C-alpha positions as CSV (number, residue, x, y, z in Angstrom):
1,M,0.4,0.2,0.0
2,K,1.4,3.9,-0.9
3,R,2.0,5.6,2.3
4,V,0.8,9.1,1.7
5,R,2.4,11.8,4.4
6,T,0.3,13.2,6.8
7,A,0.4,17.6,7.2
8,T,2.1,16.7,10.2
9,T,5.3,15.6,8.7
10,A,5.1,18.7,6.0
11,G,7.4,21.4,5.1
12,P,11.6,21.6,5.4
13,V,12.0,22.0,8.9
14,N,15.8,23.7,8.5
15,G,16.2,26.9,10.5
16,G,15.5,25.2,13.6
17,V,14.0,26.8,16.6
18,A,16.0,28.5,19.6
19,G,16.4,27.4,22.0
20,A,15.4,23.6,21.0
21,N,16.6,20.7,22.4
22,L,19.4,19.1,20.5
23,G,18.5,15.7,21.3
24,A,14.9,16.0,20.5
25,L,15.6,17.7,17.6
26,R,17.6,14.9,16.4
27,S,15.1,12.3,16.8
28,H,12.6,14.7,15.5
29,N,15.2,14.4,12.3
30,T,15.1,10.5,12.2
31,A,11.4,10.5,12.6
32,L,11.8,12.6,9.1
33,V,14.0,10.7,7.0
34,L,11.6,7.1,8.5
35,G,8.6,8.9,7.6
36,L,10.2,9.8,4.0
37,L,11.6,5.8,3.8
38,R,8.7,4.3,4.5
39,D,6.6,6.0,2.4
40,A,8.9,5.2,-0.2
41,G,7.9,1.0,-0.2
42,A,10.1,-1.3,-1.5
43,E,11.1,1.2,-4.9
44,G,13.3,3.3,-2.0
45,I,14.5,6.9,-1.8
46,S,18.3,8.8,-2.4
47,R,19.6,10.7,0.1
48,L,20.0,13.0,-2.0
49,E,15.7,13.4,-2.5
50,L,16.0,12.8,1.3
51,A,17.8,16.7,2.0
52,E,15.4,17.7,-1.2
53,R,12.4,17.1,0.9
54,T,13.6,17.4,4.7
55,G,15.1,20.5,4.5
56,L,18.4,18.9,6.0
57,T,21.7,19.6,4.7
58,P,23.4,16.0,2.5
59,Q,25.5,15.2,5.1
60,A,23.0,15.7,8.1
61,V,20.7,12.8,6.4
62,S,23.9,11.3,5.6
63,K,24.6,10.5,9.8
64,I,21.1,9.8,10.2
65,T,20.8,6.8,7.3
66,A,24.4,5.7,8.4
67,R,22.6,5.3,12.2
68,L,19.5,3.4,10.5
69,R,21.3,1.3,8.7
70,A,23.5,0.4,12.0
71,Q,21.1,-0.2,13.9
72,G,19.4,-2.3,10.9
73,L,16.1,-0.2,9.7
74,A,17.2,0.7,6.3
75,A,19.0,-1.2,3.7
76,E,20.3,0.2,-0.3
77,A,17.6,-1.0,-2.6
78,G,19.9,-1.0,-5.9
79,R,21.6,2.3,-7.6
80,R,18.6,5.1,-9.2
81,A,20.4,6.8,-13.1
82,S,21.3,9.8,-12.6
83,T,21.0,13.1,-14.6
84,G,24.7,13.2,-14.1
85,G,28.1,11.9,-12.0
86,K,27.6,8.1,-10.6
87,P,24.2,6.4,-10.0
88,R,22.3,7.6,-6.6
89,T,22.4,5.0,-4.1
90,V,18.5,3.5,-2.9
91,L,17.6,2.8,0.3
92,R,14.6,1.5,1.5
93,L,13.0,0.9,4.9
94,V,13.2,-2.5,6.3
95,P,9.8,-3.7,7.9
96,E,10.5,-6.4,9.8
97,A,13.2,-4.8,12.0
98,G,11.2,-3.3,14.7
99,H,7.4,-4.4,15.6
100,A,4.7,-2.9,17.9
101,V,1.7,-5.0,19.7
102,G,-1.6,-3.5,19.1
103,V,-4.5,-4.2,21.6
104,H,-8.3,-3.4,21.5
105,L,-9.1,-4.1,25.1
106,D,-13.2,-3.8,24.5
107,R,-16.2,-4.5,26.8
108,D,-17.3,-8.3,26.0
109,E,-13.6,-9.0,23.8
110,L,-10.0,-8.7,23.2
111,R,-8.0,-8.7,20.1
112,V,-4.1,-8.3,19.7
113,V,-2.6,-7.9,16.2
114,L,0.8,-7.5,15.5
115,V,2.0,-5.0,13.3
116,D,6.0,-5.1,11.8
117,L,7.3,-1.4,10.7
118,D,5.2,-0.8,7.8
119,G,2.3,-1.8,9.7
120,A,1.7,-5.3,8.1
121,V,-0.2,-7.5,10.6
122,V,2.5,-10.9,11.4
123,G,0.1,-11.7,14.2
124,E,-3.2,-11.7,15.9
125,R,-5.1,-13.1,18.7
126,R,-8.7,-12.2,19.4
127,G,-11.5,-13.7,22.5
128,E,-14.4,-13.3,24.7
129,L,-13.7,-11.3,28.1
130,D,-15.6,-9.7,30.7
131,L,-14.0,-5.6,31.7
132,G,-15.9,-6.0,34.6
133,A,-14.4,-9.0,35.7
134,G,-11.8,-7.4,38.0
135,A,-8.4,-5.8,37.2
136,E,-6.5,-9.5,37.8
137,A,-8.5,-11.5,36.0
138,V,-8.6,-8.8,32.9
139,L,-4.3,-7.9,32.4
140,G,-4.5,-11.6,33.3
141,A,-6.2,-12.1,30.1
142,V,-3.9,-9.0,27.8
143,C,-0.2,-9.9,28.2
144,E,-1.3,-13.6,28.1
145,A,-3.1,-13.2,24.2
146,V,0.3,-10.3,24.0
147,R,3.0,-12.8,25.0
148,G,0.7,-15.7,23.1
149,V,0.5,-12.9,19.7
150,V,4.6,-12.7,20.0
151,G,5.4,-16.2,20.7
152,E,3.4,-17.5,18.1
153,S,6.0,-14.9,15.5
154,G,8.6,-17.7,15.7
155,A,10.4,-15.8,18.6
156,G,12.5,-18.8,21.1
157,P,11.2,-19.5,24.2
158,G,8.3,-18.8,26.5
159,A,5.7,-18.2,23.7
160,G,2.6,-18.2,24.8
161,A,2.9,-18.9,28.1
162,G,0.7,-16.8,30.4
163,C,0.4,-13.5,33.0
164,G,-1.2,-16.1,35.9
165,G,2.3,-16.7,38.6
166,G,5.2,-15.9,38.9
167,D,7.0,-13.1,38.7
168,T,5.9,-11.3,35.4
169,S,7.2,-7.9,36.1
170,A,10.7,-6.8,33.8
171,G,13.4,-8.3,35.0
172,G,11.6,-10.6,37.1
173,G,12.6,-15.0,37.8
174,G,9.7,-15.7,36.3
175,L,8.3,-15.7,32.8
176,A,10.5,-14.0,30.8
177,S,9.2,-10.1,29.6
178,V,7.7,-10.0,26.0
179,G,10.8,-7.9,24.6
180,S,13.1,-11.4,25.5
181,L,10.3,-13.0,23.5
182,L,10.4,-10.6,20.1
183,G,14.3,-8.5,20.6
184,S,12.3,-5.9,17.7
185,L,9.4,-5.4,19.3
186,L,9.4,-0.9,20.4
187,G,6.2,-2.1,23.3
188,V,2.3,-2.4,23.5
189,G,-0.4,0.1,23.0
190,V,-3.3,-0.5,24.0
191,A,-7.2,0.9,23.5
192,L,-10.1,1.1,25.1
193,P,-12.9,2.8,26.1
194,G,-12.8,6.3,28.0
195,P,-12.9,8.7,28.8
196,L,-9.5,7.9,30.3
197,D,-6.0,10.6,30.6
198,H,-3.5,9.3,27.9
199,V,-0.8,10.9,29.2
200,R,-0.2,9.6,32.8
201,G,-2.2,6.3,31.0
202,V,-4.7,6.2,33.8
203,L,-8.5,5.4,32.9
204,H,-11.5,8.2,34.3
205,R,-15.5,5.9,34.7
206,V,-15.4,3.8,31.7
207,T,-18.9,4.3,30.9
208,G,-20.9,0.3,32.5
209,F,-17.9,-0.1,34.6
210,P,-17.3,2.8,36.9
211,E,-15.1,0.5,39.6
212,W,-12.0,1.6,36.8
213,D,-11.8,4.8,37.9
214,G,-8.3,6.2,38.6
215,F,-6.6,2.4,37.7
216,P,-3.1,3.2,36.2
217,L,-3.5,0.3,33.7
218,R,-0.3,1.7,31.5
219,D,2.2,1.5,34.4
220,A,0.4,-2.2,35.8
221,L,0.3,-3.9,32.0
222,A,4.3,-2.4,31.6
223,E,5.4,-3.9,34.4
224,R,3.3,-7.6,33.6
225,L,4.9,-7.1,30.4
226,G,8.5,-5.8,30.8
227,V,8.2,-3.2,27.1
228,P,6.7,0.2,27.2
229,V,3.1,0.4,26.6
230,V,1.0,3.5,25.8
231,V,-2.8,3.6,26.4
232,D,-5.5,5.8,24.6
233,K,-9.2,5.8,23.7
234,D,-10.5,3.3,21.4
235,T,-11.4,5.6,18.8
236,N,-8.6,7.8,18.8
237,A,-6.6,5.0,18.0
238,A,-8.7,3.8,15.1
239,A,-8.1,7.8,14.0
240,L,-4.5,7.9,14.2
241,G,-4.1,4.3,11.7
242,L,-6.6,5.7,8.9
243,A,-4.3,8.7,9.5
244,V,-1.6,7.8,9.2
245,G,-2.4,5.0,6.7
246,G,-2.9,6.6,3.9
247,E,-6.1,5.6,3.5
248,E,-8.3,7.4,0.6
249,G,-10.1,10.2,1.7
250,A,-8.6,10.7,5.1
251,A,-4.4,10.3,5.5
252,G,-3.6,14.2,5.6
253,R,-7.1,15.6,6.1
254,S,-10.1,16.9,8.9
255,F,-11.9,13.5,9.0
256,A,-14.4,12.0,11.7
257,Y,-14.6,8.4,12.7
258,L,-17.7,6.6,13.7
259,H,-17.1,3.7,16.4
260,L,-20.5,1.7,16.9
261,G,-19.8,-1.4,18.8
262,T,-20.8,-1.8,22.6
263,G,-20.6,2.0,23.1
264,L,-20.7,4.9,20.5
265,G,-17.8,7.2,20.6
266,A,-15.6,9.4,17.6
267,G,-11.9,9.7,16.8
268,L,-11.4,13.6,15.5
269,V,-8.5,14.0,13.0
270,I,-7.5,17.5,11.8
271,G,-5.5,18.3,9.2
272,G,-3.6,14.9,9.8
273,S,-3.5,15.0,13.5
274,V,-6.0,13.5,16.1
275,H,-7.2,15.6,18.0
276,R,-7.7,14.3,22.2
277,G,-8.2,17.9,24.0
278,A,-6.8,18.9,27.4
279,R,-8.0,15.8,28.9
280,T,-8.4,12.9,26.2
281,G,-11.7,14.2,26.5
282,A,-12.5,14.6,22.9
283,G,-14.3,12.5,20.5
284,E,-17.2,11.7,23.9
285,F,-19.6,11.4,20.9
286,G,-22.2,9.3,22.5
287,H,-22.9,11.4,24.7
288,Q,-24.1,14.3,23.4
289,V,-28.1,14.5,24.0
290,V,-30.7,14.7,21.7
291,Q,-33.1,13.8,23.6
292,L,-33.8,15.3,26.3
293,D,-36.8,12.7,28.0
294,G,-34.9,10.4,25.7
295,P,-34.3,6.7,27.7
296,V,-31.2,6.7,30.9
297,C,-28.0,6.9,29.3
298,E,-25.7,4.0,31.7
299,C,-23.6,7.7,31.5
300,G,-26.1,8.7,34.0
301,N,-27.9,11.0,31.1
302,R,-31.3,11.0,29.2
303,G,-31.8,11.0,25.4
304,C,-27.4,10.9,24.9
305,V,-27.1,9.4,21.3
306,E,-25.2,6.0,22.6
307,A,-28.3,4.6,24.2
308,L,-30.6,5.6,21.6
309,C,-28.4,4.1,19.0
310,L,-28.1,1.3,20.8
311,A,-31.6,0.5,21.7
312,A,-33.1,0.8,17.9
313,V,-29.8,-2.2,17.4
314,A,-31.6,-3.9,19.8
315,R,-35.4,-3.7,18.7
316,G,-33.7,-4.9,15.1
317,E,-34.5,-1.3,14.1
318,V,-31.6,-1.1,12.2
319,A,-32.7,1.9,10.2
320,E,-33.7,4.3,13.0
321,A,-30.4,3.4,14.2
322,A,-28.6,4.8,11.3
323,R,-30.9,8.2,11.3
324,V,-30.2,8.8,14.7
325,L,-26.2,7.9,13.8
326,G,-26.2,10.5,11.0
327,V,-28.5,13.6,13.4
328,A,-25.3,13.3,16.0
329,A,-23.2,13.3,13.0
330,G,-24.7,16.2,11.2
331,N,-24.3,18.3,14.6
332,L,-21.2,17.4,14.6
333,V,-20.3,18.1,11.0
334,G,-21.9,21.3,11.2
335,L,-19.2,22.2,14.1
336,L,-16.3,21.4,13.3
337,D,-16.5,21.3,9.0
338,I,-14.8,18.6,8.3
339,D,-14.2,17.0,5.0
340,V,-15.6,13.3,4.9
341,V,-17.4,11.2,8.3
342,L,-15.8,7.6,8.0
343,L,-18.1,4.5,10.2
344,G,-16.7,1.8,11.8
345,G,-17.2,-0.8,15.0
346,R,-18.7,-4.7,15.1
347,T,-22.8,-3.2,14.7
348,V,-22.1,-0.9,11.9
349,A,-20.1,-4.4,10.5
350,V,-23.5,-6.2,10.4
351,A,-25.2,-3.6,7.9
352,P,-23.0,-1.2,6.6
353,E,-25.0,-0.3,3.5
354,T,-27.9,0.9,6.2
355,Y,-25.7,2.9,7.9
356,V,-24.1,4.7,4.8
357,S,-27.3,5.5,3.4
358,G,-28.6,6.5,6.6
359,V,-25.9,8.7,7.9
360,G,-25.4,10.2,4.4
361,E,-28.8,11.2,4.0
362,V,-29.3,13.1,7.2
363,L,-26.3,14.7,6.1
364,G,-27.9,15.6,2.5
365,A,-30.8,16.8,4.1
366,R,-29.3,19.1,6.6
367,A,-26.8,20.2,3.2
368,R,-29.9,21.3,1.1
369,R,-31.7,23.0,4.1
370,E,-28.1,25.7,4.8
371,G,-28.3,25.6,1.3
372,T,-24.3,27.1,0.8
373,G,-24.5,25.5,-2.5
374,G,-21.4,22.6,-1.1
375,D,-22.2,19.3,-1.6
376,A,-22.6,16.9,1.5
377,V,-20.1,15.6,3.6
378,P,-19.5,12.0,2.1
379,V,-20.1,8.7,4.1
380,R,-18.0,6.2,3.9
381,V,-17.2,2.8,5.7
382,A,-14.2,2.8,7.7
383,P,-11.4,0.4,5.7
384,R,-9.6,-2.2,7.9
385,G,-13.6,-3.8,9.3
386,E,-12.7,-5.0,12.9
387,R,-9.5,-5.1,13.2
388,I,-9.5,-1.4,13.4
389,V,-9.0,-0.9,16.4
390,A,-6.3,-2.6,17.0
391,E,-3.9,-1.6,13.9
392,G,-4.8,1.8,15.4
393,A,-3.4,0.3,18.8
394,A,0.2,-0.6,17.6
395,Q,0.0,3.2,15.3
396,L,0.3,4.2,18.8
397,L,3.7,3.1,19.4
398,L,4.8,3.4,15.4
399,A,3.3,6.5,14.7
400,P,5.3,8.5,16.4
401,L,8.9,6.8,15.2
402,F,7.5,7.9,11.9
403,G,6.9,11.7,13.4
404,R,3.1,11.4,12.6
405,G,-0.5,11.9,14.3
406,E,0.8,13.8,16.7
407,D,-2.1,17.0,18.1
């Protein structure tokens, strides 16, 4: 799949910023180069082209690429004829040089994927899960699935071992850490329903599961797995995966990803970057009230979009659920003036055409009423199916490496 550069990497970086940390600047420059190597795919890109596109000096690019080659992240991909002088050496990314695990921790299901640096899925596990079973049971299931998917990659002894007993902390004398099973593993990204604090990796009152309020999920899993862990909302992770994946209608644009599964939420991408808000509170889409005297939602309000949609689904009235979703999507479009609405989640997957047409009809009627002369915002099913959140969770680790998708 051809990668598309996002707005977060556009433009040269030479000139610098006064007082910038030199180490951070070097990391930023390395991320720029890695991003262009990944965009280039198997065809590769020359050092001269890297210098031209990043604004870095040829000497700086040579140092960065030499370091990447020494680390096994880049390799020669042949030579390309030049307009003068000797042929240029072309470099490419080595996808198998690094891996990340993505975990989708849903209310009743667990999905784990292992992806390489190019985002390709090389391993997957899926099973039932009860988010209300308590921290020990849930953490045990997560790290067992993570160890299993990493072990299935063919990496050494201990593959598939669970986390139920012994010392599972990093460096402990019990089960081997995940990092020791696969030396190229960058870490684990975990995505689950919000609200939560993605900076500290601490959960808030997950709708329907208030017992998780204040739980330090990131640190608890990092201690058990022995690798870095990043935590974010499921909708943010999915939106990030779409923003950095070069998907048509998503890369570099402003869009909303609406996820209707066991709950309803939104991932917002503005100009190619995920918008989380100051407290990871952006995208709590399902709890906007659209009917003041409506049914009670698990969040405590009445007439939330989530409650109305899921109630219609439970009655078998899918077209009604799509219409309600369309009304809420219209509010979001009117507020943010986004380019496209992408729909996903297991509930949408049951009848994707019905949801696309239902939401599209509401947005079309709204556009006609406004009479602005523009077309209605397009509505599409998001690519990647039900793996979209897990794959996006892996991008929580990969995207910063390539300088992508951050707000």
